[in-house]
PAVEX-815299 format. One record per residue (C-alpha): residue number from 1; residue in one letter; chain; z, y, x. Coordinates in steps of 0.001 Angstrom, whole numbers, padded with zeros to 6 digits. Example, Ala and Ser with C-alpha at 12.3 -4.5 7.8 and 13.67 -1.06 7.14 Angstrom:
# residues 2
<site k="1" r="a" c="A" up="007800" north="-004500" east="012300"/>
<site k="2" r="s" c="A" up="007140" north="-001060" east="013670"/>
***
This chain:
# residues 282
<site k="1" r="m" c="A" up="000000" north="000000" east="000000"/>
<site k="2" r="f" c="A" up="000822" north="002350" east="002841"/>
<site k="3" r="a" c="A" up="-002542" north="001649" east="004452"/>
<site k="4" r="f" c="A" up="-004335" north="002304" east="001137"/>
<site k="5" r="v" c="A" up="-002603" north="005641" east="000589"/>
<site k="6" r="l" c="A" up="-003304" north="006692" east="004152"/>
<site k="7" r="g" c="A" up="-007008" north="005804" east="003804"/>
<site k="8" r="l" c="A" up="-007308" north="007782" east="000579"/>
<site k="9" r="f" c="A" up="-005748" north="010845" east="002209"/>
<site k="10" r="l" c="A" up="-008136" north="010641" east="005135"/>
<site k="11" r="v" c="A" up="-011206" north="010325" east="002851"/>
<site k="12" r="r" c="A" up="-010202" north="013447" east="000902"/>
<site k="13" r="r" c="A" up="-009686" north="015422" east="004070"/>
<site k="14" r="v" c="A" up="-013072" north="014408" east="005456"/>
<site k="15" r="r" c="A" up="-014764" north="015466" east="002192"/>
<site k="16" r="k" c="A" up="-013081" north="018896" east="002308"/>
<site k="17" r="n" c="A" up="-014237" north="019476" east="005881"/>
<site k="18" r="i" c="A" up="-017788" north="018506" east="005021"/>
<site k="19" r="a" c="A" up="-017781" north="020877" east="002036"/>
<site k="20" r="k" c="A" up="-016602" north="023755" east="004212"/>
<site k="21" r="e" c="A" up="-019295" north="023101" east="006785"/>
<site k="22" r="y" c="A" up="-022128" north="023053" east="004246"/>
<site k="23" r="d" c="A" up="-020982" north="025730" east="001804"/>
<site k="24" r="f" c="A" up="-024087" north="027830" east="000890"/>
<site k="25" r="s" c="A" up="-022487" north="029870" east="-001873"/>
<site k="26" r="d" c="A" up="-022363" north="032959" east="000322"/>
<site k="27" r="a" c="A" up="-025944" north="032563" east="001527"/>
<site k="28" r="p" c="A" up="-028241" north="035512" east="000537"/>
<site k="29" r="t" c="A" up="-030776" north="034920" east="-002296"/>
<site k="30" r="p" c="A" up="-034364" north="035259" east="-001120"/>
<site k="31" r="s" c="A" up="-036210" north="038258" east="-002665"/>
<site k="32" r="l" c="A" up="-039751" north="039591" east="-002686"/>
<site k="33" r="d" c="A" up="-038841" north="041881" east="000179"/>
<site k="34" r="s" c="A" up="-038032" north="038887" east="002357"/>
<site k="35" r="l" c="A" up="-041437" north="037273" east="001654"/>
<site k="36" r="p" c="A" up="-044202" north="037688" east="004195"/>
<site k="37" r="l" c="A" up="-046496" north="040655" east="003432"/>
<site k="38" r="h" c="A" up="-049723" north="038638" east="003404"/>
<site k="39" r="l" c="A" up="-048263" north="036152" east="000893"/>
<site k="40" r="y" c="A" up="-047211" north="039021" east="-001401"/>
<site k="41" r="n" c="A" up="-050697" north="040578" east="-001271"/>
<site k="42" r="t" c="A" up="-052315" north="037216" east="-001976"/>
<site k="43" r="v" c="A" up="-050240" north="036742" east="-005143"/>
<site k="44" r="i" c="A" up="-051085" north="040261" east="-006347"/>
<site k="45" r="q" c="A" up="-054818" north="039685" east="-005773"/>
<site k="46" r="q" c="A" up="-054752" north="036411" east="-007698"/>
<site k="47" r="l" c="A" up="-053010" north="038075" east="-010640"/>
<site k="48" r="k" c="A" up="-055585" north="040896" east="-010671"/>
<site k="49" r="q" c="A" up="-058444" north="038363" east="-010563"/>
<site k="50" r="q" c="A" up="-057023" north="036410" east="-013490"/>
<site k="51" r="k" c="A" up="-056552" north="039626" east="-015468"/>
<site k="52" r="h" c="A" up="-060171" north="040618" east="-014838"/>
<site k="53" r="e" c="A" up="-061450" north="037179" east="-015886"/>
<site k="54" r="l" c="A" up="-059441" north="037299" east="-019098"/>
<site k="55" r="l" c="A" up="-060765" north="040794" east="-019851"/>
<site k="56" r="v" c="A" up="-064379" north="039702" east="-019295"/>
<site k="57" r="q" c="A" up="-063878" north="036620" east="-021479"/>
<site k="58" r="s" c="A" up="-062321" north="038721" east="-024265"/>
<site k="59" r="q" c="A" up="-065210" north="041203" east="-024172"/>
<site k="60" r="a" c="A" up="-067734" north="038356" east="-024324"/>
<site k="61" r="e" c="A" up="-065973" north="036854" east="-027365"/>
<site k="62" r="q" c="A" up="-065943" north="040223" east="-029122"/>
<site k="63" r="h" c="A" up="-069658" north="040705" east="-028371"/>
<site k="64" r="r" c="A" up="-070511" north="037260" east="-029778"/>
<site k="65" r="a" c="A" up="-068432" north="037965" east="-032891"/>
<site k="66" r="r" c="A" up="-070196" north="041319" east="-033464"/>
<site k="67" r="t" c="A" up="-073607" north="039711" east="-032900"/>
<site k="68" r="s" c="A" up="-072854" north="036917" east="-035369"/>
<site k="69" r="e" c="A" up="-071557" north="039395" east="-037941"/>
<site k="70" r="n" c="A" up="-074609" north="041637" east="-037567"/>
<site k="71" r="f" c="A" up="-076931" north="038644" east="-037871"/>
<site k="72" r="s" c="A" up="-075205" north="037409" east="-041036"/>
<site k="73" r="h" c="A" up="-075298" north="040913" east="-042522"/>
<site k="74" r="a" c="A" up="-079012" north="041258" east="-041720"/>
<site k="75" r="v" c="A" up="-079805" north="037890" east="-043322"/>
<site k="76" r="l" c="A" up="-077883" north="038717" east="-046509"/>
<site k="77" r="s" c="A" up="-079409" north="042190" east="-046728"/>
<site k="78" r="n" c="A" up="-082985" north="040865" east="-046553"/>
<site k="79" r="l" c="A" up="-082612" north="038000" east="-049034"/>
<site k="80" r="s" c="A" up="-084645" north="038451" east="-052215"/>
<site k="81" r="c" c="A" up="-082058" north="036551" east="-054258"/>
<site k="82" r="g" c="A" up="-078600" north="037925" east="-054958"/>
<site k="83" r="v" c="A" up="-075514" north="036629" east="-053149"/>
<site k="84" r="l" c="A" up="-072116" north="037377" east="-054675"/>
<site k="85" r="v" c="A" up="-068942" north="036118" east="-052947"/>
<site k="86" r="f" c="A" up="-065587" north="035857" east="-054730"/>
<site k="87" r="g" c="A" up="-062386" north="035418" east="-052721"/>
<site k="88" r="a" c="A" up="-059615" north="032952" east="-053500"/>
<site k="89" r="n" c="A" up="-057979" north="035639" east="-055651"/>
<site k="90" r="g" c="A" up="-061049" north="035795" east="-057915"/>
<site k="91" r="l" c="A" up="-062202" north="039248" east="-056757"/>
<site k="92" r="v" c="A" up="-065543" north="040088" east="-055144"/>
<site k="93" r="k" c="A" up="-065376" north="040280" east="-051351"/>
<site k="94" r="t" c="A" up="-069031" north="041033" east="-050640"/>
<site k="95" r="a" c="A" up="-072402" north="041344" east="-052363"/>
<site k="96" r="n" c="A" up="-075845" north="041850" east="-050855"/>
<site k="97" r="p" c="A" up="-078214" north="044610" east="-052071"/>
<site k="98" r="a" c="A" up="-080265" north="042154" east="-054159"/>
<site k="99" r="a" c="A" up="-077173" north="041107" east="-056139"/>
<site k="100" r="k" c="A" up="-076261" north="044730" east="-056825"/>
<site k="101" r="a" c="A" up="-079818" north="045496" east="-057962"/>
<site k="102" r="i" c="A" up="-080002" north="042445" east="-060237"/>
<site k="103" r="l" c="A" up="-076567" north="043000" east="-061797"/>
<site k="104" r="g" c="A" up="-077030" north="046781" east="-062030"/>
<site k="105" r="f" c="A" up="-073919" north="047837" east="-060069"/>
<site k="106" r="a" c="A" up="-073768" north="050307" east="-057194"/>
<site k="107" r="s" c="A" up="-070698" north="048495" east="-055825"/>
<site k="108" r="t" c="A" up="-068996" north="045266" east="-056888"/>
<site k="109" r="t" c="A" up="-066228" north="045042" east="-054267"/>
<site k="110" r="g" c="A" up="-062860" north="044288" east="-055849"/>
<site k="111" r="m" c="A" up="-064318" north="043450" east="-059274"/>
<site k="112" r="s" c="A" up="-063563" north="040206" east="-061112"/>
<site k="113" r="a" c="A" up="-066041" north="037856" east="-062792"/>
<site k="114" r="e" c="A" up="-064992" north="039206" east="-066213"/>
<site k="115" r="d" c="A" up="-065706" north="042774" east="-065078"/>
<site k="116" r="i" c="A" up="-069194" north="041891" east="-063822"/>
<site k="117" r="f" c="A" up="-070491" north="039344" east="-066345"/>
<site k="118" r="r" c="A" up="-068391" north="040497" east="-069324"/>
<site k="119" r="g" c="A" up="-069415" north="038462" east="-072392"/>
<site k="120" r="s" c="A" up="-072584" north="036874" east="-070948"/>
<site k="121" r="e" c="A" up="-072843" north="033312" east="-072246"/>
<site k="122" r="v" c="A" up="-074449" north="030325" east="-070561"/>
<site k="123" r="q" c="A" up="-077622" north="029101" east="-072271"/>
<site k="124" r="s" c="A" up="-078184" north="025971" east="-070184"/>
<site k="125" r="a" c="A" up="-076322" north="024316" east="-067340"/>
<site k="126" r="t" c="A" up="-076149" north="021213" east="-065162"/>
<site k="127" r="a" c="A" up="-073193" north="019367" east="-063632"/>
<site k="128" r="m" c="A" up="-070918" north="020524" east="-066430"/>
<site k="129" r="p" c="A" up="-068600" north="017609" east="-067375"/>
<site k="130" r="g" c="A" up="-065667" north="018160" east="-069657"/>
<site k="131" r="r" c="A" up="-067408" north="020639" east="-071948"/>
<site k="132" r="v" c="A" up="-065425" north="021714" east="-074988"/>
<site k="133" r="f" c="A" up="-066789" north="020694" east="-078395"/>
<site k="134" r="s" c="A" up="-066062" north="022240" east="-081762"/>
<site k="135" r="d" c="A" up="-064905" north="020354" east="-084856"/>
<site k="136" r="h" c="A" up="-068556" north="019939" east="-085896"/>
<site k="137" r="g" c="A" up="-069495" north="018216" east="-082625"/>
<site k="138" r="e" c="A" up="-071278" north="021240" east="-081159"/>
<site k="139" r="q" c="A" up="-070612" north="022612" east="-077707"/>
<site k="140" r="e" c="A" up="-068627" north="025816" east="-077779"/>
<site k="141" r="a" c="A" up="-070028" north="028881" east="-076049"/>
<site k="142" r="v" c="A" up="-069190" north="029111" east="-072348"/>
<site k="143" r="r" c="A" up="-069249" north="032380" east="-070435"/>
<site k="144" r="i" c="A" up="-070461" north="032865" east="-066871"/>
<site k="145" r="a" c="A" up="-066974" north="034053" east="-065917"/>
<site k="146" r="d" c="A" up="-065568" north="030751" east="-067175"/>
<site k="147" r="e" c="A" up="-067934" north="028851" east="-064899"/>
<site k="148" r="v" c="A" up="-066811" north="030909" east="-061876"/>
<site k="149" r="h" c="A" up="-063168" north="030175" east="-062696"/>
<site k="150" r="t" c="A" up="-063932" north="026474" east="-063136"/>
<site k="151" r="v" c="A" up="-065421" north="026211" east="-059647"/>
<site k="152" r="l" c="A" up="-062650" north="028361" east="-058160"/>
<site k="153" r="h" c="A" up="-059626" north="026684" east="-059758"/>
<site k="154" r="q" c="A" up="-060785" north="023168" east="-060698"/>
<site k="155" r="d" c="A" up="-062232" north="020210" east="-058841"/>
<site k="156" r="s" c="A" up="-065844" north="021258" east="-059390"/>
<site k="157" r="k" c="A" up="-067818" north="021974" east="-056237"/>
<site k="158" r="r" c="A" up="-071017" north="023312" east="-057811"/>
<site k="159" r="r" c="A" up="-072416" north="024565" east="-061111"/>
<site k="160" r="q" c="A" up="-075985" north="025560" east="-061944"/>
<site k="161" r="v" c="A" up="-076354" north="027759" east="-065016"/>
<site k="162" r="e" c="A" up="-078947" north="029890" east="-066782"/>
<site k="163" r="a" c="A" up="-077794" north="032793" east="-068898"/>
<site k="164" r="g" c="A" up="-078873" north="036007" east="-070498"/>
<site k="165" r="y" c="A" up="-077334" north="039107" east="-068951"/>
<site k="166" r="l" c="A" up="-077053" north="042729" east="-069998"/>
<site k="167" r="t" c="A" up="-076712" north="045318" east="-067214"/>
<site k="168" r="p" c="A" up="-074384" north="048320" east="-067563"/>
<site k="169" r="a" c="A" up="-077532" north="050405" east="-068210"/>
<site k="170" r="g" c="A" up="-078479" north="048160" east="-071134"/>
<site k="171" r="q" c="A" up="-081321" north="046220" east="-069476"/>
<site k="172" r="k" c="A" up="-081729" north="042618" east="-070632"/>
<site k="173" r="r" c="A" up="-082214" north="040024" east="-067922"/>
<site k="174" r="f" c="A" up="-082372" north="036272" east="-067678"/>
<site k="175" r="l" c="A" up="-080500" north="034881" east="-064665"/>
<site k="176" r="s" c="A" up="-080356" north="031551" east="-062892"/>
<site k="177" r="m" c="A" up="-077128" north="031052" east="-060927"/>
<site k="178" r="t" c="A" up="-075796" north="028431" east="-058523"/>
<site k="179" r="i" c="A" up="-072001" north="028659" east="-058237"/>
<site k="180" r="s" c="A" up="-070544" north="026809" east="-055220"/>
<site k="181" r="q" c="A" up="-067216" north="026467" east="-053442"/>
<site k="182" r="v" c="A" up="-066706" north="027900" east="-049935"/>
<site k="183" r="p" c="A" up="-064328" north="025505" east="-048109"/>
<site k="184" r="a" c="A" up="-062600" north="026253" east="-044805"/>
<site k="185" r="s" c="A" up="-062605" north="023899" east="-041810"/>
<site k="186" r="d" c="A" up="-059161" north="022574" east="-042804"/>
<site k="187" r="g" c="A" up="-060293" north="021814" east="-046362"/>
<site k="188" r="t" c="A" up="-058692" north="024806" east="-048063"/>
<site k="189" r="l" c="A" up="-060774" north="026866" east="-050485"/>
<site k="190" r="l" c="A" up="-061821" north="030283" east="-049200"/>
<site k="191" r="g" c="A" up="-063597" north="031331" east="-052385"/>
<site k="192" r="v" c="A" up="-066767" north="030946" east="-054436"/>
<site k="193" r="t" c="A" up="-070331" north="032073" east="-053765"/>
<site k="194" r="c" c="A" up="-072869" north="032827" east="-056502"/>
<site k="195" r="l" c="A" up="-076574" north="032574" east="-055677"/>
<site k="196" r="i" c="A" up="-078397" north="034682" east="-058312"/>
<site k="197" r="n" c="A" up="-082118" north="034669" east="-059167"/>
<site k="198" r="d" c="A" up="-083674" north="037032" east="-061685"/>
<site k="199" r="l" c="A" up="-085952" north="034951" east="-063931"/>
<site k="200" r="t" c="A" up="-086618" north="037725" east="-066438"/>
<site k="201" r="q" c="A" up="-090357" north="037921" east="-065735"/>
<site k="202" r="l" c="A" up="-090708" north="034140" east="-065712"/>
<site k="203" r="d" c="A" up="-088807" north="033939" east="-068991"/>
<site k="204" r="d" c="A" up="-091078" north="036609" east="-070499"/>
<site k="205" r="i" c="A" up="-094132" north="034652" east="-069346"/>
<site k="206" r="r" c="A" up="-092709" north="031453" east="-070807"/>
<site k="207" r="r" c="A" up="-092008" north="033144" east="-074126"/>
<site k="208" r="q" c="A" up="-095485" north="034680" east="-074119"/>
<site k="209" r="q" c="A" up="-097032" north="031294" east="-073469"/>
<site k="210" r="e" c="A" up="-095038" north="029785" east="-076330"/>
<site k="211" r="l" c="A" up="-096136" north="032627" east="-078597"/>
<site k="212" r="e" c="A" up="-099759" north="032224" east="-077555"/>
<site k="213" r="g" c="A" up="-099469" north="028500" east="-078187"/>
<site k="214" r="e" c="A" up="-098196" north="029132" east="-081698"/>
<site k="215" r="i" c="A" up="-100914" north="031718" east="-082327"/>
<site k="216" r="s" c="A" up="-103558" north="029387" east="-080937"/>
<site k="217" r="a" c="A" up="-102421" north="026556" east="-083202"/>
<site k="218" r="e" c="A" up="-102462" north="028857" east="-086233"/>
<site k="219" r="m" c="A" up="-105810" north="030247" east="-085162"/>
<site k="220" r="a" c="A" up="-107296" north="026779" east="-084821"/>
<site k="221" r="l" c="A" up="-106047" north="025865" east="-088286"/>
<site k="222" r="q" c="A" up="-107583" north="028999" east="-089808"/>
<site k="223" r="l" c="A" up="-110889" north="028450" east="-087987"/>
<site k="224" r="r" c="A" up="-111047" north="024888" east="-089165"/>
<site k="225" r="s" c="A" up="-110348" north="025927" east="-092766"/>
<site k="226" r="s" c="A" up="-112956" north="028707" east="-092667"/>
<site k="227" r="l" c="A" up="-115604" north="026474" east="-091108"/>
<site k="228" r="t" c="A" up="-114932" north="023793" east="-093692"/>
<site k="229" r="t" c="A" up="-115322" north="026359" east="-096475"/>
<site k="230" r="i" c="A" up="-118542" north="027779" east="-094997"/>
<site k="231" r="s" c="A" up="-119914" north="024256" east="-094523"/>
<site k="232" r="g" c="A" up="-119237" north="023487" east="-098183"/>
<site k="233" r="y" c="A" up="-120931" north="026670" east="-099330"/>
<site k="234" r="a" c="A" up="-123940" north="025895" east="-097136"/>
<site k="235" r="q" c="A" up="-124339" north="022430" east="-098694"/>
<site k="236" r="q" c="A" up="-124165" north="023940" east="-102176"/>
<site k="237" r="l" c="A" up="-126734" north="026545" east="-101206"/>
<site k="238" r="a" c="A" up="-129102" north="023878" east="-099861"/>
<site k="239" r="n" c="A" up="-128885" north="021774" east="-103035"/>
<site k="240" r="n" c="A" up="-129042" north="024663" east="-105521"/>
<site k="241" r="r" c="A" up="-132325" north="025850" east="-107044"/>
<site k="242" r="d" c="A" up="-130882" north="028637" east="-109191"/>
<site k="243" r="p" c="A" up="-131502" north="032072" east="-107547"/>
<site k="244" r="e" c="A" up="-128455" north="033631" east="-109179"/>
<site k="245" r="m" c="A" up="-126175" north="030811" east="-108065"/>
<site k="246" r="a" c="A" up="-127675" north="030898" east="-104576"/>
<site k="247" r="k" c="A" up="-126945" north="034604" east="-104403"/>
<site k="248" r="e" c="A" up="-123298" north="034046" east="-105364"/>
<site k="249" r="i" c="A" up="-122957" north="031286" east="-102790"/>
<site k="250" r="a" c="A" up="-124463" north="033502" east="-100096"/>
<site k="251" r="t" c="A" up="-121977" north="036245" east="-101059"/>
<site k="252" r="d" c="A" up="-119109" north="033760" east="-100705"/>
<site k="253" r="i" c="A" up="-120400" north="032680" east="-097292"/>
<site k="254" r="a" c="A" up="-120585" north="036303" east="-096157"/>
<site k="255" r="h" c="A" up="-117042" north="036922" east="-097429"/>
<site k="256" r="e" c="A" up="-115675" north="033880" east="-095575"/>
<site k="257" r="a" c="A" up="-117509" north="034888" east="-092414"/>
<site k="258" r="a" c="A" up="-115971" north="038378" east="-092631"/>
<site k="259" r="q" c="A" up="-112538" north="036812" east="-093098"/>
<site k="260" r="l" c="A" up="-113130" north="034642" east="-090035"/>
<site k="261" r="d" c="A" up="-114205" north="037691" east="-088032"/>
<site k="262" r="r" c="A" up="-110990" north="039524" east="-088976"/>
<site k="263" r="t" c="A" up="-108901" north="036533" east="-087954"/>
<site k="264" r="i" c="A" up="-110554" north="036307" east="-084547"/>
<site k="265" r="g" c="A" up="-110305" north="040080" east="-084076"/>
<site k="266" r="g" c="A" up="-106591" north="040044" east="-084891"/>
<site k="267" r="f" c="A" up="-106014" north="037222" east="-082420"/>
<site k="268" r="l" c="A" up="-107825" north="039086" east="-079651"/>
<site k="269" r="t" c="A" up="-105938" north="042321" east="-080414"/>
<site k="270" r="t" c="A" up="-102587" north="040510" east="-080275"/>
<site k="271" r="k" c="A" up="-103468" north="038866" east="-076976"/>
<site k="272" r="q" c="A" up="-104574" north="042147" east="-075408"/>
<site k="273" r="a" c="A" up="-101349" north="043856" east="-076528"/>
<site k="274" r="a" c="A" up="-099268" north="041014" east="-075086"/>
<site k="275" r="s" c="A" up="-101152" north="041186" east="-071779"/>
<site k="276" r="a" c="A" up="-100603" north="044955" east="-071608"/>
<site k="277" r="a" c="A" up="-096886" north="044533" east="-072309"/>
<site k="278" r="a" c="A" up="-096582" north="041890" east="-069599"/>
<site k="279" r="g" c="A" up="-098361" north="044191" east="-067148"/>
<site k="280" r="n" c="A" up="-095998" north="047056" east="-067968"/>
<site k="281" r="s" c="A" up="-092937" north="044853" east="-067485"/>
<site k="282" r="k" c="A" up="-094178" north="043857" east="-064024"/>
***
């Protein structure tokens, strides 16, 4: 036991001596002033070089962003069809000049779909499941604004609709619209874009063609009836020997021919008026 206690005392004493010999607590802390001058200058130069590289890279990124923005703006400005973009809050973020001209607004920024399309109702549409039906089994009227809200707030990625539209100035137009979602890279919805085409002239041409078709069918029926009547009178005239009766039949033929001439003249006048109206609308 005595030897053990003596050994422990000696070990402690040796440790204390070693600690005193290697005590660095009072040693001075190295500073930048104690560094060699060339090493200090080298570090400063490297920091300046990195700062310059970061500045050049930032300027290049800003230039690419401005170039991309200018390119997108130029493309939208020169499109013949209208492009209307609604944000996630349902308000217009941007609209190209064609959209403003078609819709009849000088500026649409900050407007909602109800403000722009008001009571305009959809006449025909595709990709429209879940339509609401009335008690009589007929589809209830759907507004363009409702279609925009459906794409914006429901799981419907695209809608294609055709609708009549009345501008703030009172001009009637027939529009074809493709309403699509604008998703972000992470899958969130940024908003809705509306691609708008003005089909007013095409709709007028279609209506004119339908009207001409109806007039042509009526005209053909009248021509056929008149020719049948004239043919009957001609057969009677050929088989009749009585001068008085022949004179009456000839008068009837002349009357039917005059009626036929008026019918053809009215048809030609109507067609010329329709052609002039179509030319004025263009």
